N, CA and C atoms as a LAMMPS dump frame, in Angstrom:
ITEM: TIMESTEP
0
ITEM: NUMBER OF ATOMS
240
ITEM: BOX BOUNDS ff ff ff
-5.0000000000000000e+02 5.0000000000000000e+02
-5.0000000000000000e+02 5.0000000000000000e+02
-5.0000000000000000e+02 5.0000000000000000e+02
ITEM: ATOMS id mol type element x y z
1 1 1 N -447.326 -356.179 -351.596
2 1 2 C -448.723 -356.184 -352.006
3 1 3 C -448.856 -356.866 -353.357
4 2 1 N -450.003 -357.492 -353.57
5 2 2 C -450.276 -358.177 -354.824
6 2 3 C -451.138 -357.337 -355.746
7 3 1 N -451.929 -358.002 -356.543
8 3 2 C -452.804 -357.359 -357.517
9 3 3 C -453.823 -356.484 -356.818
10 4 1 N -453.942 -355.223 -357.234
11 4 2 C -454.952 -354.285 -356.741
12 4 3 C -455.049 -354.24 -355.221
13 5 1 N -453.935 -354.305 -354.529
14 5 2 C -453.942 -354.164 -353.085
15 5 3 C -454.199 -355.436 -352.299
16 6 1 N -454.383 -356.562 -352.947
17 6 2 C -454.584 -357.825 -352.24
18 6 3 C -453.231 -358.435 -351.909
19 7 1 N -453.111 -358.948 -350.721
20 7 2 C -451.905 -359.677 -350.338
21 7 3 C -451.821 -360.949 -351.184
22 8 1 N -450.619 -361.408 -351.53
23 8 2 C -450.483 -362.623 -352.345
24 8 3 C -451.222 -363.832 -351.774
25 9 1 N -451.309 -363.952 -350.447
26 9 2 C -452 -365.103 -349.852
27 9 3 C -453.488 -365.123 -350.211
28 10 1 N -454.079 -363.955 -350.497
29 10 2 C -455.48 -363.906 -350.87
30 10 3 C -455.711 -364.399 -352.3
31 11 1 N -454.66 -364.466 -353.086
32 11 2 C -454.789 -364.844 -354.492
33 11 3 C -454.666 -366.343 -354.712
34 12 1 N -454.414 -367.094 -353.652
35 12 2 C -454.311 -368.55 -353.76
36 12 3 C -455.648 -369.108 -354.232
37 13 1 N -455.615 -369.975 -355.218
38 13 2 C -456.834 -370.601 -355.712
39 13 3 C -457.396 -369.989 -356.981
40 14 1 N -456.849 -368.86 -357.408
41 14 2 C -457.399 -368.24 -358.627
42 14 3 C -456.652 -368.665 -359.887
43 15 1 N -455.585 -369.44 -359.736
44 15 2 C -454.777 -369.847 -360.883
45 15 3 C -455.594 -370.466 -362.021
46 16 1 N -456.63 -371.292 -361.74
47 16 2 C -457.39 -371.887 -362.837
48 16 3 C -458.105 -370.86 -363.732
49 17 1 N -458.251 -369.63 -363.249
50 17 2 C -458.989 -368.618 -364.003
51 17 3 C -458.089 -367.683 -364.807
52 18 1 N -456.816 -367.676 -364.51
53 18 2 C -455.886 -366.786 -365.196
54 18 3 C -455.811 -367.144 -366.674
55 19 1 N -456.034 -366.162 -367.527
56 19 2 C -455.973 -366.362 -368.972
57 19 3 C -457.22 -366.979 -369.578
58 20 1 N -458.244 -367.253 -368.775
59 20 2 C -459.476 -367.876 -369.272
60 20 3 C -460.484 -366.819 -369.697
61 21 1 N -461.409 -367.202 -370.569
62 21 2 C -462.437 -366.29 -371.047
63 21 3 C -463.509 -366.099 -369.978
64 22 1 N -463.829 -364.841 -369.733
65 22 2 C -464.88 -364.487 -368.784
66 22 3 C -466.233 -364.695 -369.451
67 23 1 N -467.114 -365.469 -368.82
68 23 2 C -468.427 -365.776 -369.381
69 23 3 C -469.512 -364.816 -368.904
70 24 1 N -469.408 -364.38 -367.648
71 24 2 C -470.482 -363.575 -367.064
72 24 3 C -469.963 -362.844 -365.825
73 25 1 N -470.616 -361.717 -365.519
74 25 2 C -470.329 -360.966 -364.3
75 25 3 C -471.657 -360.71 -363.598
76 26 1 N -471.655 -360.817 -362.27
77 26 2 C -472.878 -360.569 -361.497
78 26 3 C -472.52 -359.876 -360.188
79 27 1 N -473.485 -359.154 -359.655
80 27 2 C -473.374 -358.599 -358.314
81 27 3 C -474.174 -359.507 -357.397
82 28 1 N -473.597 -359.886 -356.273
83 28 2 C -474.261 -360.767 -355.319
84 28 3 C -474.546 -359.976 -354.047
85 29 1 N -475.803 -359.808 -353.747
86 29 2 C -476.222 -359.07 -352.562
87 29 3 C -476.435 -360.048 -351.413
88 30 1 N -475.796 -359.812 -350.291
89 30 2 C -475.897 -360.702 -349.134
90 30 3 C -477.199 -360.405 -348.393
91 31 1 N -478.112 -361.381 -348.401
92 31 2 C -479.407 -361.261 -347.729
93 31 3 C -479.689 -362.53 -346.931
94 32 1 N -479.063 -362.679 -345.77
95 32 2 C -479.272 -363.887 -344.968
96 32 3 C -480.659 -363.901 -344.329
97 33 1 N -481.17 -365.103 -344.069
98 33 2 C -482.477 -365.259 -343.422
99 33 3 C -482.475 -364.599 -342.046
100 34 1 N -481.412 -364.794 -341.297
101 34 2 C -481.238 -364.129 -340.004
102 34 3 C -480.335 -362.934 -340.242
103 35 1 N -480.935 -361.753 -340.315
104 35 2 C -480.186 -360.538 -340.643
105 35 3 C -478.927 -360.429 -339.779
106 36 1 N -477.808 -360.1 -340.415
107 36 2 C -476.555 -359.936 -339.687
108 36 3 C -475.891 -358.621 -340.079
109 37 1 N -474.735 -358.361 -339.512
110 37 2 C -474.019 -357.114 -339.733
111 37 3 C -473.656 -356.905 -341.201
112 38 1 N -473.441 -357.974 -341.934
113 38 2 C -473.034 -357.876 -343.337
114 38 3 C -474.215 -357.784 -344.311
115 39 1 N -475.438 -357.872 -343.819
116 39 2 C -476.618 -357.838 -344.707
117 39 3 C -476.575 -356.601 -345.585
118 40 1 N -476.817 -356.808 -346.871
119 40 2 C -476.829 -355.714 -347.832
120 40 3 C -475.5 -355.454 -348.507
121 41 1 N -474.432 -356.102 -348.046
122 41 2 C -473.149 -355.914 -348.719
123 41 3 C -473.191 -356.612 -350.074
124 42 1 N -472.329 -356.181 -350.967
125 42 2 C -472.347 -356.677 -352.341
126 42 3 C -470.985 -357.265 -352.695
127 43 1 N -471.017 -358.43 -353.32
128 43 2 C -469.817 -359.077 -353.841
129 43 3 C -469.87 -359.012 -355.364
130 44 1 N -468.712 -359.051 -355.99
131 44 2 C -468.628 -359.108 -357.448
132 44 3 C -468.226 -360.519 -357.822
133 45 1 N -469.045 -361.149 -358.678
134 45 2 C -468.791 -362.527 -359.097
135 45 3 C -468.38 -362.559 -360.561
136 46 1 N -467.316 -363.287 -360.839
137 46 2 C -466.831 -363.499 -362.195
138 46 3 C -467.018 -364.978 -362.515
139 47 1 N -467.734 -365.281 -363.586
140 47 2 C -468.048 -366.665 -363.949
141 47 3 C -467.213 -367.066 -365.168
142 48 1 N -466.527 -368.175 -365.033
143 48 2 C -465.724 -368.768 -366.099
144 48 3 C -466.237 -370.179 -366.329
145 49 1 N -465.867 -370.795 -367.445
146 49 2 C -466.26 -372.19 -367.682
147 49 3 C -465.718 -373.091 -366.569
148 50 1 N -464.579 -372.718 -366.008
149 50 2 C -463.93 -373.522 -364.972
150 50 3 C -464.555 -373.339 -363.59
151 51 1 N -465.421 -372.348 -363.429
152 51 2 C -466.031 -372.089 -362.122
153 51 3 C -466.219 -370.608 -361.866
154 52 1 N -466.427 -370.257 -360.605
155 52 2 C -466.713 -368.873 -360.216
156 52 3 C -465.656 -368.346 -359.253
157 53 1 N -465.428 -367.053 -359.36
158 53 2 C -464.51 -366.327 -358.502
159 53 3 C -465.24 -365.084 -358.012
160 54 1 N -465.182 -364.823 -356.695
161 54 2 C -465.875 -363.665 -356.131
162 54 3 C -464.941 -362.814 -355.293
163 55 1 N -465.123 -361.501 -355.364
164 55 2 C -464.477 -360.573 -354.447
165 55 3 C -465.573 -360.144 -353.486
166 56 1 N -465.396 -360.466 -352.215
167 56 2 C -466.442 -360.231 -351.215
168 56 3 C -465.944 -359.309 -350.111
169 57 1 N -466.905 -358.671 -349.458
170 57 2 C -466.61 -357.803 -348.332
171 57 3 C -466.519 -358.666 -347.082
172 58 1 N -465.329 -358.78 -346.529
173 58 2 C -465.13 -359.531 -345.3
174 58 3 C -465.246 -358.652 -344.066
175 59 1 N -465.981 -357.543 -344.185
176 59 2 C -466.205 -356.531 -343.145
177 59 3 C -464.936 -355.76 -342.804
178 60 1 N -463.912 -356.395 -342.26
179 60 2 C -462.703 -355.648 -341.943
180 60 3 C -461.684 -355.67 -343.081
181 61 1 N -461.9 -356.527 -344.063
182 61 2 C -461.037 -356.58 -345.25
183 61 3 C -461.756 -357.339 -346.356
184 62 1 N -461.385 -357.041 -347.591
185 62 2 C -461.95 -357.786 -348.714
186 62 3 C -461.257 -359.127 -348.804
187 63 1 N -461.943 -360.083 -349.442
188 63 2 C -461.325 -361.395 -349.64
189 63 3 C -461.806 -361.971 -350.961
190 64 1 N -461.122 -362.995 -351.416
191 64 2 C -461.459 -363.686 -352.655
192 64 3 C -461.979 -365.065 -352.296
193 65 1 N -463.108 -365.437 -352.905
194 65 2 C -463.685 -366.774 -352.712
195 65 3 C -463.821 -367.453 -354.065
196 66 1 N -463.673 -368.746 -354.066
197 66 2 C -463.773 -369.55 -355.287
198 66 3 C -464.835 -370.618 -355.059
199 67 1 N -465.616 -370.919 -356.099
200 67 2 C -466.65 -371.944 -355.997
201 67 3 C -468.036 -371.333 -355.963
202 68 1 N -469.015 -372.158 -355.689
203 68 2 C -470.408 -371.706 -355.672
204 68 3 C -470.639 -370.722 -354.531
205 69 1 N -471.446 -369.7 -354.798
206 69 2 C -471.776 -368.702 -353.787
207 69 3 C -472.75 -369.291 -352.769
208 70 1 N -472.718 -368.75 -351.572
209 70 2 C -473.651 -369.152 -350.52
210 70 3 C -475.077 -368.864 -350.997
211 71 1 N -476.05 -369.729 -350.706
212 71 2 C -477.425 -369.538 -351.189
213 71 3 C -478.124 -368.292 -350.629
214 72 1 N -477.575 -367.654 -349.604
215 72 2 C -478.184 -366.436 -349.074
216 72 3 C -477.841 -365.186 -349.888
217 73 1 N -477.107 -365.364 -350.981
218 73 2 C -476.841 -364.244 -351.884
219 73 3 C -477.975 -364.111 -352.892
220 74 1 N -478.371 -362.885 -353.165
221 74 2 C -479.31 -362.612 -354.262
222 74 3 C -478.462 -362.167 -355.447
223 75 1 N -478.616 -362.87 -356.555
224 75 2 C -477.759 -362.66 -357.729
225 75 3 C -478.383 -361.647 -358.673
226 76 1 N -477.594 -360.624 -359.049
227 76 2 C -478.015 -359.597 -360.008
228 76 3 C -477.045 -359.686 -361.186
229 77 1 N -477.461 -360.373 -362.223
230 77 2 C -476.6 -360.569 -363.387
231 77 3 C -476.453 -359.254 -364.143
232 78 1 N -475.227 -358.968 -364.559
233 78 2 C -474.968 -357.791 -365.37
234 78 3 C -475.003 -358.216 -366.836
235 79 1 N -475.811 -357.532 -367.643
236 79 2 C -475.994 -357.916 -369.048
237 79 3 C -474.792 -357.647 -369.91
238 80 1 N -474.82 -358.303 -371.051
239 80 2 C -473.757 -358.093 -372.058
240 80 3 C -474.216 -357.073 -373.048
């Protein structure tokens, strides 16, 4: 097992963020136009100067995504 219960294969792609300063944190609520089984689930987004990293609910398992979030997410920024 890797960091916090994630398999090492799920951590591929996060190397650019290791050791970097965190700029912002947000909760992303999944609200697709065509309601689906995952509607209402929440992802945690970490924003760095180098880009974004999200921990999302993959329904049967959590996963890590890198890059811009899907536009069907409603962003709830957490204040500093």
